[in-house]
C-alpha positions as CSV (number, residue, x, y, z in Angstrom):
1,X,34.0,49.6,35.7
2,X,30.3,49.8,36.2
3,X,28.2,52.3,34.3
4,X,25.7,52.5,37.2
5,X,24.9,56.1,38.4
6,X,23.8,56.3,42.0
7,X,22.0,59.5,41.3
8,X,19.1,60.5,39.1
9,X,19.4,62.7,36.0
10,X,22.4,63.7,34.0
11,X,26.0,64.3,35.2
12,X,25.6,68.0,34.5
13,X,22.4,68.3,36.5
14,X,23.9,66.4,39.5
15,X,27.0,68.6,39.4
16,X,24.9,71.7,39.8
17,X,22.5,70.3,42.4
18,X,25.3,68.6,44.4
19,X,27.2,71.9,44.4
20,X,24.3,73.6,46.0
21,X,24.0,70.8,48.6
22,X,27.7,71.0,49.4
23,X,27.5,74.8,49.9
24,X,24.7,74.2,52.4
25,X,26.7,71.5,54.2
26,X,29.6,74.0,54.5
27,X,27.3,76.6,56.0
28,X,25.8,74.2,58.5
29,X,28.8,72.0,59.2
30,X,29.3,73.1,62.8
31,X,25.9,71.6,63.6
32,X,27.0,68.3,61.9
33,X,30.2,68.3,63.9
34,X,28.2,68.8,67.1
35,X,25.9,66.0,66.2
36,X,28.4,63.2,65.4
37,X,32.1,62.5,65.5
38,X,31.8,61.2,62.0
39,X,31.6,64.8,60.7
40,X,34.9,66.6,61.0
41,X,36.7,69.5,59.2
42,X,38.6,66.8,57.4
43,X,35.6,65.0,56.1
44,X,34.2,68.3,54.9
45,X,37.5,69.1,53.1
46,X,37.5,65.7,51.5
47,X,34.0,66.3,50.2
48,X,34.9,69.8,48.8
49,X,38.1,68.4,47.2
50,X,36.3,65.6,45.6
51,X,33.6,67.9,44.2
52,X,36.4,70.2,42.8
53,X,38.0,67.2,41.1
54,X,34.7,66.3,39.5
55,X,34.1,69.8,38.1
56,X,37.6,69.9,36.7
57,X,36.8,67.1,34.3
58,X,35.5,68.5,31.0
59,X,31.9,67.7,30.2
60,X,31.0,65.0,27.7
61,X,30.1,67.7,25.2
62,X,33.8,68.7,25.0
63,X,34.8,65.1,24.2
64,X,32.0,64.8,21.7
65,X,33.4,67.8,19.8
66,X,36.9,66.5,20.0
67,X,35.8,63.1,18.7
68,X,33.7,64.7,15.9
69,X,36.8,66.7,14.7
70,X,38.9,63.5,14.8
71,X,36.3,61.6,12.8
72,X,36.2,64.4,10.3
73,X,40.0,64.4,10.0
74,X,39.8,60.7,9.1
75,X,37.2,61.5,6.4
76,X,39.4,64.3,5.0
77,X,42.5,62.0,4.8
78,X,40.4,59.2,3.4
79,X,39.1,61.5,0.7
80,X,42.6,62.7,-0.1
81,X,43.7,59.1,-0.5
82,X,40.8,58.3,-2.8
83,X,41.6,61.3,-5.0
84,X,45.3,60.3,-5.1
85,X,44.4,56.9,-6.4
86,X,42.0,58.3,-9.0
87,X,44.8,60.6,-10.3
88,X,47.3,57.7,-10.2
89,X,44.8,55.4,-11.9
90,X,45.1,57.4,-15.1
91,X,48.9,57.2,-15.1
92,X,48.8,53.5,-14.6
93,X,46.3,53.0,-17.5
94,X,48.6,55.0,-19.7
95,X,51.7,53.1,-18.5
96,X,50.1,49.7,-19.0
97,X,47.5,50.2,-21.7
98,X,44.7,47.6,-21.7
99,X,46.7,45.4,-19.3
100,X,43.9,44.7,-16.7
101,X,46.0,42.1,-14.9
102,X,48.6,44.7,-14.0
103,X,45.8,47.2,-13.3
104,X,44.4,44.8,-10.7
105,X,47.8,44.5,-9.1
106,X,47.5,48.2,-8.4
107,X,44.1,47.5,-6.8
108,X,41.7,48.5,-9.6
109,X,39.5,45.6,-8.6
110,X,39.8,46.3,-4.8
111,X,39.3,50.1,-4.9
112,X,35.5,50.0,-4.3
113,X,36.0,48.4,-0.9
114,X,38.9,50.7,0.0
115,X,36.8,53.7,-1.0
116,X,34.1,52.8,1.6
117,X,36.5,52.1,4.5
118,X,39.5,54.1,5.9
119,X,40.9,50.9,7.4
120,X,40.7,49.1,4.1
121,X,42.2,52.1,2.4
122,X,45.2,52.0,4.7
123,X,46.0,48.4,3.6
124,X,45.1,49.3,0.0
125,X,47.8,52.0,0.0
126,X,50.3,49.5,1.5
127,X,49.7,47.2,-1.4
128,X,49.7,50.0,-3.9
129,X,53.2,51.2,-2.7
130,X,54.6,47.7,-3.2
131,X,53.4,47.6,-6.8
132,X,54.6,51.1,-7.4
133,X,58.1,50.1,-6.3
134,X,57.9,46.9,-8.4
135,X,57.1,48.9,-11.5
136,X,59.1,52.0,-10.6
137,X,61.1,52.1,-13.9
138,X,58.0,52.0,-16.1
139,X,56.1,54.6,-13.9
140,X,59.2,56.8,-13.9
141,X,59.3,56.7,-17.7
142,X,55.7,57.8,-17.7
143,X,56.3,60.9,-15.5
144,X,56.3,59.7,-11.9
145,X,58.8,61.6,-9.8
146,X,60.4,60.6,-6.5
147,X,57.9,62.9,-4.8
148,X,55.0,61.0,-6.4
149,X,56.4,57.7,-5.2
150,X,56.9,59.0,-1.7
151,X,53.4,60.5,-1.6
152,X,51.9,57.0,-1.5
153,X,53.2,56.3,2.0
154,X,52.6,59.9,3.0
155,X,48.9,59.4,2.4
156,X,49.0,56.2,4.3
157,X,50.8,57.8,7.2
158,X,48.4,60.7,7.4
159,X,45.4,58.4,7.3
160,X,46.9,56.2,10.0
161,X,47.7,59.2,12.2
162,X,44.1,60.4,11.8
163,X,42.6,57.0,12.6
164,X,44.9,56.8,15.7
165,X,43.7,60.2,16.9
166,X,40.1,59.2,16.4
167,X,40.7,56.1,18.4
168,X,42.5,58.0,21.1
169,X,39.6,60.5,21.3
170,X,37.1,57.7,21.9
171,X,39.3,56.2,24.6
172,X,39.8,59.5,26.3
173,X,36.1,60.2,26.3
174,X,35.3,56.8,27.8
175,X,37.9,57.2,30.5
176,X,36.7,60.7,31.4
177,X,33.2,59.5,31.6
178,X,34.2,56.6,33.9
179,X,36.3,58.9,36.1
180,X,33.6,61.5,36.3
181,X,30.9,58.9,37.2
182,X,33.1,57.3,39.8
183,X,33.8,60.6,41.5
184,X,30.2,61.7,41.3
185,X,29.0,58.5,42.8
186,X,31.4,59.0,45.7
187,X,30.2,62.6,46.1
188,X,26.6,61.1,46.2
189,X,27.6,58.6,48.9
190,X,29.3,61.2,51.1
191,X,26.4,63.7,50.7
192,X,23.9,60.9,51.4
193,X,25.4,60.5,54.9
194,X,25.1,64.2,55.5
195,X,21.5,64.3,54.2
196,X,20.6,61.3,56.4
197,X,22.0,63.1,59.5
198,X,20.3,66.3,58.5
199,X,16.9,64.6,58.8
200,X,17.6,64.3,62.6
201,X,19.6,67.5,63.2
202,X,17.0,69.8,61.5
203,X,13.9,67.8,62.3
204,X,10.9,70.0,62.2
205,X,12.4,72.6,59.8
206,X,10.8,71.4,56.7
207,X,12.0,74.3,54.5
208,X,15.6,73.5,55.4
209,X,15.1,69.8,55.1
210,X,13.9,70.2,51.5
211,X,17.4,71.5,50.7
212,X,18.9,68.4,52.2
213,X,17.3,66.1,49.6
214,X,18.5,64.9,46.3
215,X,16.5,65.8,43.2
216,X,13.5,63.6,42.5
217,X,13.7,61.2,39.5
218,X,12.1,62.3,36.3
219,X,8.5,61.0,35.5
220,X,10.1,58.7,32.9
221,X,12.3,57.0,35.6
222,X,11.5,53.4,36.4
223,X,11.6,54.3,40.1
224,X,8.3,54.2,42.0
225,X,9.3,57.3,43.9
226,X,6.9,60.2,43.4
227,X,8.5,62.7,45.8
228,X,12.1,63.8,46.3
229,X,14.5,61.0,47.2
230,X,15.1,61.2,50.9
231,X,17.9,59.3,52.5
232,X,16.3,56.8,54.9
233,X,15.3,58.5,58.2
234,X,15.6,55.2,60.0
235,X,18.1,55.9,62.7
236,X,17.3,53.2,65.3
237,X,19.4,50.1,65.1
């Protein structure tokens, strides 16, 4: 789906200004209906419904906050996994004194990478669990309980769930943005037709015509427009 916005400014700004324009269209709709058969109660209702659908989609700020929490949850679970390994590391060193080859089977030489990346930590815990099962008797003799063994995969599951939630929040934000943009672009197109007709219907009433124009682009816009964007007044075919 294209990321092109037909309108100038932010989504929030266009929602506000288009709402004002739609209210004006509602107030003057009888004159639009008298002007052309293309304007009917049904087309007005369609425009109003579309605008309502657009405003029912949470703003991007909401999704940013949801994503921020999901990201923080991943950090929390990652940190918990790191602490779990650090505590387990002591037990392993006591169970296998000075046996670095066994230590490395438990990931001592891979931990630095896992500590930096939640995804690497997820795989790290999987390998760690395999080694814990392999050396279960020795670890049990050194104080590991069934709860301790089970906690390895519990940390991995919690980390996986947090990462999945983070990924879901990013997808949800992207989809909401695409849906909002698609509907706002459609609102823009439908309003543009009304605004174009308004230039004819209300010709000579400049104060009113100003209200039938979209907001001007900001000074930083690449557009060469210096005034309000006016839908083409060309009506002759």
